[in-house]
C-alpha positions as CSV (number, residue, x, y, z in Angstrom):
1,M,128.2,107.8,135.7
2,S,127.0,105.0,133.5
3,E,128.2,104.8,129.9
4,A,125.8,106.1,127.2
5,V,124.0,103.4,125.3
6,P,125.1,103.4,121.6
7,L,122.8,104.2,118.8
8,M,121.6,101.6,116.2
9,G,121.1,103.3,113.0
10,D,119.8,102.6,109.5
11,F,120.1,105.7,107.1
12,H,118.2,104.5,104.0
13,M,114.6,103.5,104.0
14,H,111.2,104.4,102.3
15,T,107.4,104.9,103.1
16,W,104.4,105.0,100.9
17,H,105.3,108.6,100.1
18,S,107.7,106.8,97.6
19,K,106.0,105.7,94.4
20,D,107.6,102.2,94.8
21,C,106.8,101.6,98.5
22,G,103.5,100.8,100.2
23,T,104.7,101.0,103.9
24,P,102.7,103.3,106.2
25,P,104.9,105.7,108.0
26,R,103.6,104.2,111.3
27,S,104.4,100.7,110.3
28,L,108.0,101.7,109.5
29,M,108.3,103.4,112.7
30,E,107.0,100.5,114.7
31,R,109.1,97.9,112.9
32,A,112.3,100.2,113.6
33,I,111.6,100.0,117.1
34,K,110.9,96.4,117.1
35,V,114.2,95.4,115.5
36,G,116.1,97.7,117.8
37,L,116.7,100.7,115.7
38,S,117.2,104.1,117.6
39,C,118.1,106.3,114.9
40,I,116.8,106.4,111.2
41,A,117.0,108.4,108.1
42,V,113.8,108.4,106.2
43,T,114.7,108.8,102.7
44,D,111.6,108.8,100.4
45,H,112.1,109.5,96.8
46,N,111.8,113.2,96.0
47,T,110.0,114.3,99.2
48,T,110.8,114.6,103.0
49,A,107.2,113.8,103.7
50,G,107.8,110.4,105.4
51,G,110.5,111.7,107.6
52,R,108.5,114.7,108.8
53,E,105.5,112.3,109.5
54,I,107.4,109.8,111.4
55,K,109.4,112.5,113.4
56,A,106.0,114.0,114.6
57,M,104.9,110.7,116.0
58,A,108.2,109.1,117.1
59,P,108.9,108.5,120.9
60,P,111.9,110.1,122.3
61,E,114.0,106.8,122.1
62,L,114.0,107.0,118.2
63,K,116.0,109.8,116.4
64,V,114.6,110.6,113.1
65,I,116.5,112.5,110.4
66,E,114.5,114.2,107.7
67,A,116.0,113.2,104.4
68,E,115.3,112.8,100.7
69,E,116.5,110.6,97.9
70,I,116.4,113.0,95.1
71,K,116.5,112.0,91.4
72,T,118.8,113.9,89.1
73,P,119.0,113.5,85.2
74,H,122.3,111.6,86.2
75,G,121.3,109.5,89.1
76,E,120.2,109.9,92.7
77,I,121.6,111.9,95.5
78,T,120.6,111.8,99.2
79,G,120.1,114.9,101.4
80,F,120.3,114.5,105.2
81,F,118.8,117.0,107.8
82,L,116.7,118.7,105.3
83,Q,114.3,121.5,106.2
84,E,112.2,121.3,103.0
85,D,111.8,119.3,99.8
86,I,114.4,119.6,97.0
87,P,112.7,119.1,93.4
88,A,113.7,116.2,91.3
89,G,115.2,117.0,88.0
90,L,118.0,119.4,88.9
91,S,121.6,118.8,88.0
92,P,123.7,117.0,90.5
93,E,125.6,120.0,91.3
94,E,122.5,122.2,91.8
95,T,121.0,119.4,94.0
96,C,124.2,119.4,96.1
97,K,124.1,123.0,96.5
98,R,120.5,123.1,97.6
99,I,121.1,120.4,100.1
100,K,124.1,122.4,101.6
101,D,122.1,125.7,101.5
102,Q,119.6,124.0,104.2
103,G,122.7,122.9,106.1
104,G,122.4,119.4,105.2
105,L,124.7,116.7,104.3
106,V,125.2,115.2,100.8
107,S,125.1,111.4,100.6
108,I,125.8,109.2,97.7
109,P,123.4,106.2,97.8
110,H,124.4,102.7,96.3
111,P,127.3,104.0,94.1
112,Y,128.8,101.4,91.7
113,D,125.9,99.1,91.8
114,R,125.8,97.8,88.5
115,V,122.2,96.6,88.7
116,R,120.6,99.9,89.2
117,R,119.8,102.5,86.7
118,S,120.0,105.4,89.2
119,V,123.7,105.3,89.9
120,L,125.8,108.4,89.3
121,D,128.6,107.6,86.9
122,K,132.2,108.2,87.5
123,E,132.4,111.8,85.9
124,V,129.5,113.0,87.7
125,L,131.0,111.8,91.1
126,E,134.1,113.5,90.3
127,A,132.4,116.8,89.6
128,I,130.5,116.7,92.9
129,K,133.3,115.5,95.0
130,P,133.5,118.9,96.9
131,Y,130.1,118.6,98.1
132,I,130.1,115.0,99.4
133,D,129.8,114.2,103.0
134,I,128.7,110.6,103.0
135,V,129.2,107.7,100.8
136,E,126.8,104.8,101.5
137,V,129.2,101.7,101.5
138,F,126.7,99.1,102.2
139,N,123.2,98.8,100.9
140,S,121.3,95.8,101.5
141,R,119.8,95.7,98.0
142,T,123.2,96.0,96.4
143,P,123.5,92.3,95.3
144,M,127.3,92.3,94.4
145,I,129.8,92.5,97.3
146,S,132.4,93.7,95.0
147,D,130.3,96.9,94.3
148,S,130.1,97.6,98.1
149,N,133.8,97.3,98.4
150,K,134.3,99.7,95.5
151,A,132.0,102.2,97.4
152,L,134.2,101.7,100.4
153,E,137.4,102.1,98.4
154,F,136.0,105.3,97.2
155,A,135.1,106.7,100.6
156,K,138.4,105.8,102.1
157,E,140.4,107.3,99.2
158,H,138.6,110.7,99.6
159,D,138.1,110.6,103.4
160,F,134.3,110.6,103.2
161,L,132.1,109.3,106.0
162,A,130.9,105.9,105.6
163,G,127.1,105.3,105.6
164,A,125.0,102.2,105.1
165,G,121.1,101.5,104.9
166,S,118.7,98.7,104.4
167,D,117.0,100.7,101.4
168,A,113.8,99.1,103.0
169,H,110.9,99.4,100.6
170,C,109.1,96.7,102.7
171,A,109.1,97.1,106.6
172,R,110.4,93.7,107.0
173,E,113.7,94.7,105.5
174,L,114.4,96.8,108.6
175,G,117.0,95.0,110.8
176,H,119.2,94.2,107.7
177,V,121.5,97.0,108.7
178,F,122.7,98.3,112.0
179,I,125.1,101.2,112.4
180,E,126.5,101.0,115.9
181,M,127.5,104.7,116.7
182,E,127.7,107.2,119.7
183,Q,125.0,109.4,120.6
184,F,124.8,112.9,119.1
185,D,123.0,116.1,119.6
186,D,123.5,117.8,116.3
187,I,124.8,117.6,112.7
188,E,128.5,117.9,113.7
189,G,127.9,115.4,116.6
190,F,126.3,113.1,113.9
191,K,129.3,113.5,111.6
192,N,131.8,112.8,114.3
193,S,129.7,109.7,115.5
194,L,129.4,108.3,112.0
195,R,133.3,108.6,111.5
196,H,133.7,106.1,114.3
197,A,130.7,104.0,113.7
198,K,130.7,100.1,113.2
199,I,128.5,98.9,110.3
200,H,126.8,95.5,110.7
201,G,124.8,94.4,107.6
202,R,123.4,91.6,105.5
203,R,122.0,91.4,102.0
204,S,118.3,91.5,101.1
205,T,116.8,88.7,98.9
206,P,116.2,89.8,95.4
207,L,112.6,89.0,95.9
208,Y,112.0,92.4,97.7
209,H,112.9,94.1,94.2
210,V,109.9,92.2,92.9
211,V,107.8,93.5,95.5
212,T,108.9,96.9,94.8
213,T,108.1,96.6,91.1
214,L,104.7,95.4,91.8
215,T,104.0,98.1,94.3
216,K,105.0,100.7,91.7
217,W,102.6,99.1,89.2
218,R,99.8,99.0,91.8
219,K,100.1,102.6,92.8
220,K,100.3,103.7,89.1
221,Y,97.4,101.9,87.7
222,L,95.0,101.3,90.7
223,P,92.6,104.0,92.0
224,F,94.1,106.3,94.8
225,S,91.7,104.8,97.3
226,M,93.3,101.3,96.8
227,R,97.0,102.4,96.8
228,H,97.4,102.8,100.7
């Protein structure tokens, strides 16, 4: 019997369902396949719409995890394997509870990134530790390697699973992260596979942040018909 081909994953990316991204879901899916990804988590801001849309059109060789990067008053939390949207603006604890109520996994995106305003502070991380499943230890848009190292240390200290993502807001960012992991069939299988995964990644140019800012401005101020 031939050995199963490993998956190549990226667990942080956005479509035009996020206010700061202009990438159509189909374009994101096609780019993912082109660069060799076979498992993706679509983590639009405050909605699972992008993940649902891509999952409905994806070919069998592309696993799609419906996810959401949820804004709380104290920073962002990502939910994986969600069945429905979780509203923004809830407390970090309530956000985590709602993820768990759906049978989902709680992931902490880009912790310790000193450049972002959406990072959970130390006190909040301490309060929600019982809910955390995954810590994003590498994010291509985190510029300081010391911040990524701090996230990895936090994950190791508390035996959390280590995740990674390109945080792609432009389709061309896909391919900056590959998580090499075994095939899985369910959430428990995903957790076991991720625990033994290997992360390969490179940092994105800061110019992508400029594109994100311009996209947010364009979608806010131009007529809806021009946004997409």
